Backbone as numpy.savetxt, mean C-alpha at the origin, in Angstrom:
# Nx Ny Nz CAx CAy CAz Cx Cy Cz
7.12 -0.51 -3.26 7.89 0.52 -3.10 8.11 0.93 -4.39
8.67 0.54 -5.43 9.18 1.09 -6.30 8.13 1.59 -6.91
6.98 1.25 -7.53 6.06 2.14 -7.71 5.61 3.56 -7.07
5.93 3.51 -6.09 5.86 4.57 -5.17 6.87 5.51 -5.65
8.31 5.28 -5.48 9.31 5.82 -5.55 9.02 6.46 -7.22
8.47 5.78 -8.22 8.66 6.27 -9.52 7.31 7.23 -9.77
6.73 7.39 -8.80 5.57 8.32 -8.92 4.20 8.02 -9.50
4.30 6.20 -9.81 3.12 5.69 -10.55 1.96 5.90 -9.92
0.73 6.27 -10.18 -0.55 6.41 -9.81 -0.63 5.21 -8.93
-1.05 5.27 -7.47 -1.51 4.30 -6.50 -2.52 3.63 -7.16
-3.43 3.83 -8.28 -4.63 3.03 -8.53 -4.27 2.02 -9.43
-2.74 2.03 -10.30 -2.57 1.18 -11.02 -1.43 0.19 -10.43
-1.15 0.44 -9.34 -0.51 -0.55 -8.17 -0.72 -2.00 -8.61
-2.24 -2.42 -8.28 -2.66 -3.91 -8.12 -2.35 -4.31 -9.12
-2.66 -3.16 -10.61 -2.96 -3.82 -11.62 -1.59 -4.22 -12.01
-0.42 -3.98 -12.02 0.77 -3.90 -12.16 1.48 -4.71 -10.97
0.91 -5.58 -10.04 1.44 -6.14 -9.40 0.66 -7.72 -9.68
-0.43 -7.56 -10.22 -1.14 -8.84 -11.18 -0.24 -8.85 -12.08
0.21 -8.55 -12.87 0.99 -8.26 -14.24 2.56 -9.26 -13.63
3.05 -8.48 -12.92 4.41 -8.83 -11.83 4.30 -10.17 -11.98
3.29 -10.77 -11.05 2.90 -11.86 -10.63 3.08 -13.29 -11.91
2.24 -12.63 -12.89 2.48 -13.48 -14.10 3.45 -13.58 -14.56
4.26 -12.70 -14.71 6.04 -12.60 -15.26 6.28 -13.54 -14.62
6.74 -13.37 -13.50 7.56 -13.98 -12.40 7.42 -15.97 -12.64
5.78 -15.93 -12.59 5.59 -17.33 -13.36 6.03 -17.55 -14.02
6.19 -17.07 -15.16 6.46 -17.58 -16.62 7.96 -17.58 -16.47
8.60 -16.81 -16.30 9.93 -16.84 -16.09 10.99 -17.62 -14.93
9.68 -18.26 -14.03 10.02 -19.42 -13.16 10.10 -20.89 -14.13
9.10 -20.98 -14.59 8.52 -21.47 -15.38 9.48 -22.54 -16.58
10.15 -21.51 -17.57 11.38 -21.54 -18.51 12.55 -21.63 -17.80
12.64 -21.56 -16.58 13.74 -21.67 -15.67 13.53 -23.08 -15.32
12.79 -23.84 -15.22 12.49 -25.03 -14.76 12.39 -25.40 -13.45
11.93 -24.13 -12.70 11.45 -24.21 -11.69 9.98 -25.34 -11.60
10.02 -26.03 -10.46 8.26 -26.67 -10.12 7.76 -25.79 -9.44
6.53 -25.11 -9.85 5.76 -24.44 -9.42 4.50 -25.08 -8.43
4.19 -26.29 -8.57 3.26 -26.94 -7.44 3.58 -26.54 -6.27
4.48 -26.27 -5.65 4.67 -26.27 -4.45 3.52 -24.93 -3.86
4.04 -23.78 -4.89 3.65 -22.18 -4.62 1.90 -22.29 -5.27
2.03 -23.26 -6.42 0.84 -22.56 -7.28 -0.47 -22.40 -6.25
-0.68 -23.33 -5.49 -2.08 -22.77 -4.91 -1.94 -21.49 -3.74
-1.04 -21.49 -3.62 -0.71 -20.01 -2.32 -1.25 -18.81 -3.64
-0.12 -18.83 -4.86 -0.02 -17.96 -5.63 -1.34 -17.67 -6.33
-2.36 -18.93 -6.75 -3.67 -18.63 -7.28 -4.64 -18.15 -6.19
-4.58 -18.20 -5.11 -5.28 -17.65 -3.65 -4.62 -16.40 -3.97
-3.75 -15.95 -4.25 -3.41 -14.64 -4.15 -3.65 -13.97 -5.39
-3.47 -14.67 -6.13 -4.06 -13.40 -7.60 -5.93 -13.45 -7.73
-6.34 -14.79 -6.97 -7.94 -13.95 -7.01 -7.97 -13.21 -6.02
-7.80 -13.50 -5.28 -7.86 -12.18 -4.36 -7.56 -10.98 -4.52
-6.71 -10.60 -5.25 -6.61 -9.36 -5.88 -7.00 -8.95 -6.81
-7.42 -9.98 -7.40 -8.22 -9.56 -9.47 -10.26 -9.47 -8.62
-10.39 -10.15 -7.36 -11.66 -9.64 -6.73 -11.57 -8.29 -6.32
-10.24 -7.84 -5.73 -10.39 -6.77 -5.05 -10.11 -5.84 -6.48
-9.44 -5.67 -6.90 -9.29 -4.58 -8.30 -10.24 -4.23 -9.32
-11.52 -5.62 -9.38 -12.71 -5.29 -10.00 -13.87 -4.62 -9.08
-13.43 -4.89 -7.48 -14.53 -4.16 -6.63 -14.39 -2.96 -6.33
-12.88 -2.91 -6.20 -12.90 -1.33 -5.71 -12.34 -0.15 -6.67
-11.63 -0.92 -8.46 -11.50 -0.17 -9.33 -11.75 -0.76 -10.26
-12.86 -0.63 -10.71 -13.78 -0.85 -12.65 -13.22 0.04 -12.93
-13.88 0.85 -13.01 -13.90 2.33 -14.22 -13.47 3.21 -13.75
-13.50 2.96 -12.07 -12.79 4.73 -11.42 -12.74 4.14 -10.17
-11.86 4.29 -9.18 -11.99 4.34 -7.67 -12.85 4.67 -7.01
-13.36 3.42 -6.26 -14.94 3.85 -5.34 -15.16 3.38 -4.40
-15.35 4.14 -3.10 -15.41 4.21 -1.65 -16.52 3.92 -1.51
-17.43 3.62 -0.57 -18.51 4.19 -0.12 -18.82 5.22 0.80
-19.69 6.08 0.86 -19.46 7.41 1.28 -19.23 7.49 3.22
-19.45 5.82 3.77 -19.11 5.85 5.04 -18.18 4.71 5.44
-17.46 4.83 5.08 -15.84 4.11 5.36 -15.36 3.45 6.27
-16.18 3.52 7.40 -15.92 3.31 8.84 -15.58 1.79 9.04
-15.05 1.57 10.30 -14.60 0.36 10.73 -15.47 -0.71 10.49
-16.83 -1.03 10.45 -17.39 -1.95 9.80 -17.90 -2.08 8.63
-17.68 -1.09 7.72 -17.81 -1.00 6.60 -16.29 -1.90 5.96
-15.06 -1.64 6.29 -14.31 -2.17 6.07 -13.90 -3.42 6.48
-14.44 -3.96 7.73 -14.48 -5.11 8.23 -15.42 -6.38 7.04
-16.23 -5.69 6.80 -17.33 -6.45 5.92 -16.78 -6.69 4.85
-16.08 -5.53 3.94 -15.52 -6.01 2.13 -14.56 -7.12 2.95
-13.51 -6.50 3.82 -12.36 -7.53 3.85 -12.49 -8.84 4.39
-13.64 -9.19 4.86 -14.04 -10.62 5.07 -14.43 -11.62 3.92
-15.58 -10.58 3.02 -15.82 -10.74 1.53 -14.40 -11.60 1.08
-13.86 -10.38 0.90 -12.24 -11.32 0.52 -11.49 -12.00 0.92
-12.12 -12.43 2.02 -10.53 -13.61 2.68 -11.56 -15.19 2.18
-10.20 -15.68 2.37 -11.33 -16.85 1.97 -11.85 -17.36 3.41
-12.90 -17.76 3.15 -14.07 -18.02 4.40 -13.61 -17.76 5.56
-13.61 -16.33 5.77 -13.91 -14.98 6.26 -12.49 -15.33 7.27
-11.17 -15.87 6.89 -10.24 -16.18 7.25 -8.92 -15.25 6.80
-8.03 -14.68 7.87 -6.93 -13.57 7.70 -6.30 -14.90 7.05
-5.10 -14.14 6.27 -4.20 -14.75 5.48 -3.01 -13.98 5.47
-1.92 -14.72 6.05 -0.76 -13.83 5.90 -0.60 -12.50 4.59
-0.98 -12.86 3.23 -1.23 -12.37 2.06 -2.05 -11.23 2.33
-3.08 -11.32 3.25 -4.16 -10.55 2.95 -3.61 -8.88 3.63
-1.99 -8.99 3.85 -1.65 -7.72 4.94 -1.59 -6.85 3.42
-1.49 -7.41 2.64 -0.78 -6.63 1.33 -1.92 -5.67 0.73
-3.23 -6.52 0.82 -4.49 -5.87 0.28 -4.70 -4.89 1.02
-4.67 -5.18 2.44 -5.42 -4.42 3.58 -4.14 -2.95 3.25
-3.14 -3.17 3.60 -2.65 -1.76 3.24 -2.61 -0.66 1.75
-3.03 -1.85 0.90 -3.61 -0.84 -0.47 -4.60 -0.70 0.02
-5.36 -0.96 0.22 -6.68 -0.42 0.49 -6.74 1.03 0.75
-5.94 0.48 2.49 -5.71 1.76 3.07 -5.11 3.20 2.63
-4.42 2.81 1.59 -3.27 3.59 1.08 -4.27 4.28 -0.06
-5.37 3.40 -0.88 -6.24 3.98 -2.08 -7.16 5.09 -1.23
-7.17 4.87 0.26 -8.55 5.77 0.76 -7.84 6.65 1.06
-7.00 6.81 1.52 -5.90 7.78 2.02 -5.38 8.86 0.87
-5.27 8.23 -0.56 -4.74 8.78 -1.78 -6.29 9.87 -2.01
-7.36 9.72 -1.81 -8.50 10.69 -2.17 -7.89 11.89 -1.34
-7.47 12.13 -0.68 -7.05 13.24 0.05 -5.78 14.07 -0.04
-4.77 13.36 -0.93 -3.74 14.03 -0.76 -3.93 15.34 -1.76
-3.11 16.79 -1.19 -3.06 17.50 -2.18 -1.97 18.09 -2.47
-2.09 17.91 -4.21 -1.16 17.50 -5.19 -0.90 18.95 -5.51
-1.68 20.13 -5.06 -1.42 21.48 -5.61 -0.25 22.18 -4.34
-0.23 21.28 -3.11 0.46 22.00 -2.59 2.30 22.30 -3.15
2.91 22.84 -3.29 4.32 22.72 -3.27 5.09 22.74 -2.18
6.22 21.51 -2.51 6.90 21.25 -1.43 7.76 21.96 -1.13
8.17 22.57 0.25 8.79 23.58 0.33 9.26 23.08 2.30
10.35 23.35 2.19 10.63 23.24 3.90 9.79 23.09 4.91
8.80 24.60 4.47 7.51 24.29 5.82 6.54 23.77 5.25
6.23 23.49 3.76 5.00 22.26 3.73 5.58 20.79 3.95
6.51 20.62 3.87 7.62 19.14 4.17 7.16 18.87 5.60
7.05 19.47 6.16 7.59 19.41 7.83 6.14 20.28 8.74
4.84 19.89 7.90 3.72 20.64 8.75 3.57 19.79 10.20
2.02 20.41 10.38 1.20 19.46 11.56 0.66 18.03 11.00
0.96 17.78 9.82 -0.27 16.73 9.79 -1.01 17.00 8.36
-1.48 16.14 7.96 -2.69 16.36 6.80 -3.49 15.67 6.81
-4.85 15.38 5.91 -5.75 14.58 6.25 -5.62 13.58 5.20
-4.80 13.36 4.42 -4.28 11.89 3.78 -3.61 10.96 5.08
-2.86 11.43 5.62 -2.01 10.75 6.75 -3.11 10.65 7.69
-3.74 11.44 8.51 -4.70 10.64 9.72 -5.79 9.23 8.67
-6.38 9.63 7.78 -7.10 8.88 7.10 -6.11 7.34 6.81
-5.43 7.78 6.63 -4.29 6.56 6.26 -4.10 5.76 7.66
-3.97 6.43 8.52 -3.65 5.61 10.15 -5.08 5.21 10.29
-5.97 6.12 10.20 -7.52 5.13 10.58 -7.93 4.07 9.81
-7.53 4.34 8.59 -7.67 3.02 7.71 -6.60 2.15 7.71
-6.24 1.95 8.34 -4.82 1.07 7.40 -4.42 -0.20 8.44
-6.09 -0.29 9.09 -6.13 -1.70 9.15 -5.63 -2.02 10.70
-5.51 -0.73 11.33 -4.37 -1.26 12.74 -5.46 -1.49 13.83
-6.95 -1.41 13.55 -7.60 -1.77 14.03 -8.61 -3.31 13.50
-8.07 -3.63 12.67 -8.19 -5.31 11.98 -7.18 -6.56 11.99
-7.63 -7.67 13.10 -7.10 -8.59 12.71 -5.43 -8.99 13.63
-5.72 -9.63 13.30 -3.67 -10.33 13.90 -2.82 -9.50 13.04
-2.94 -8.89 11.74 -1.70 -8.32 10.86 -2.11 -6.83 10.92
-2.20 -6.38 12.53 -2.51 -5.25 12.04 -1.19 -4.00 11.87
-0.10 -4.93 12.96 1.45 -3.97 12.52 1.63 -3.94 11.34
1.85 -4.90 11.00 1.96 -5.63 9.49 1.46 -4.58 8.55
0.15 -4.28 8.56 -0.87 -3.68 7.43 -0.55 -2.28 7.27
-0.05 -1.57 8.71 -0.25 -0.45 9.11 1.33 0.14 8.64
2.49 -0.60 8.83 3.72 -0.20 8.61 3.87 -0.40 7.16
3.57 -1.53 6.32 3.45 -1.42 5.23 2.48 -0.16 4.81
1.72 0.30 4.78 1.47 1.75 4.31 1.53 2.46 4.57
2.01 2.87 6.08 3.17 3.78 6.29 4.34 3.92 5.37
4.71 2.78 4.96 5.97 3.28 4.04 5.84 3.25 3.02
4.81 2.89 1.87 4.08 3.46 0.78 3.70 5.02 0.84
3.04 5.09 2.32 2.99 6.44 2.15 4.17 7.45 2.37
5.30 7.12 2.81 6.51 7.51 2.84 7.24 7.84 1.78
6.98 6.34 0.89 7.56 6.66 -0.32 7.63 7.69 -1.24
5.94 7.81 -1.32 5.28 8.37 -2.23 4.96 9.95 -1.54
5.20 10.62 -0.64 5.19 11.49 -0.12 6.45 11.92 1.07
7.50 11.32 1.46 8.27 11.91 2.10 7.50 11.78 3.35
8.10 13.17 3.95 7.14 13.60 5.60 6.31 14.10 5.43
6.00 14.69 4.28 5.07 15.91 3.62 3.78 15.09 4.23
3.11 15.68 5.55 1.76 15.76 5.62 1.88 14.77 7.09
3.00 14.49 7.49 2.77 13.27 8.68 3.40 14.48 9.76
2.56 14.35 11.36 2.92 15.51 12.13 4.34 15.00 12.35
5.03 16.46 12.91 6.25 16.45 13.02 6.30 15.54 14.61
5.62 15.74 15.68 5.65 14.71 16.47 6.03 13.26 16.07
5.20 12.55 15.44 5.53 11.76 14.90 7.39 10.93 14.79
7.69 11.63 14.49 9.28 11.92 13.65 10.03 12.52 14.21
10.12 13.30 15.04 10.93 14.89 15.38 12.23 13.98 16.61
11.57 13.09 17.49 12.76 12.74 18.58 13.78 11.37 17.83
13.34 11.45 16.80 14.26 10.19 15.96 15.17 10.37 15.54
16.55 9.36 16.81 18.18 9.98 16.26 18.59 9.56 14.93
18.02 9.03 14.20 18.65 7.94 12.76 17.76 8.88 11.79
16.79 9.83 12.13 15.86 10.43 10.58 17.04 11.10 9.66
18.16 11.16 9.52 19.02 11.78 8.48 19.38 10.61 7.90
19.83 9.11 8.72 19.96 8.04 8.06 18.58 7.77 7.09
17.80 7.74 7.57 16.37 7.29 7.23 16.15 8.08 5.88
16.12 9.61 5.64 16.38 10.32 4.59 17.48 10.02 3.74
18.43 9.39 4.20 19.80 8.98 3.27 19.31 7.62 2.73
18.66 6.57 3.13 18.20 5.68 2.46 16.83 5.76 1.53
16.09 6.63 2.25 14.77 7.03 1.03 15.54 7.42 0.02
16.19 8.56 0.03 17.13 8.56 -1.31 17.69 8.07 -2.27
18.57 6.82 -1.45 19.50 5.65 -2.21 18.24 4.85 -2.54
17.27 4.77 -2.10 16.12 3.76 -2.83 15.73 4.47 -3.79
15.09 5.51 -3.91 14.46 6.29 -4.78 15.49 6.15 -5.93
16.49 6.43 -6.44 17.73 6.23 -7.13 17.38 4.75 -7.96
17.42 4.02 -6.71 17.39 2.86 -7.79 16.34 2.13 -8.05
15.00 2.71 -7.61 13.80 2.41 -8.11 13.74 2.79 -9.54
14.27 3.14 -10.08 14.30 3.62 -11.57 15.24 3.06 -12.41
15.89 2.28 -11.83 16.70 0.73 -12.70 16.06 -0.10 -12.52
14.89 -0.56 -11.86 14.37 -1.94 -11.38 13.31 -1.73 -12.92
């Protein structure tokens, strides 16, 4: 979330995540924590992410021209251990969805009240279509995570008004978002 709020290019998040994991392991080791209990899970997580980053972002972001459900399903299964989904895969699926949608961001639109509260964008539609809402047992978690990252990057820009117009607490969510943004620069 911090990367999104800081405006860091989404293509760099996976690389930063891998560096962060390595750094966390170093710190825990230096502080005397026994990593044997979690080392296997961390290694699997890192291995999947390394494989994904090499596959998806070698020199540049690349997706097949027809990135439909069956194509995604095949790619996700090739990255999962023995074709079996794990809890840690939710992050990878959400990130893949966000990367796909990022191709459709309109960075030239000046954010005004009118564009901020528009009728939806291609990027939002693609995120929803590709956020694993149709993949396995973790669909809600992956879609929620991808949508939260999208919101941290774009606010409500591009999200159809009907998705949030009836929320009683939209002002609270906007305040929380502002607070998160100010904290993200201190992390």
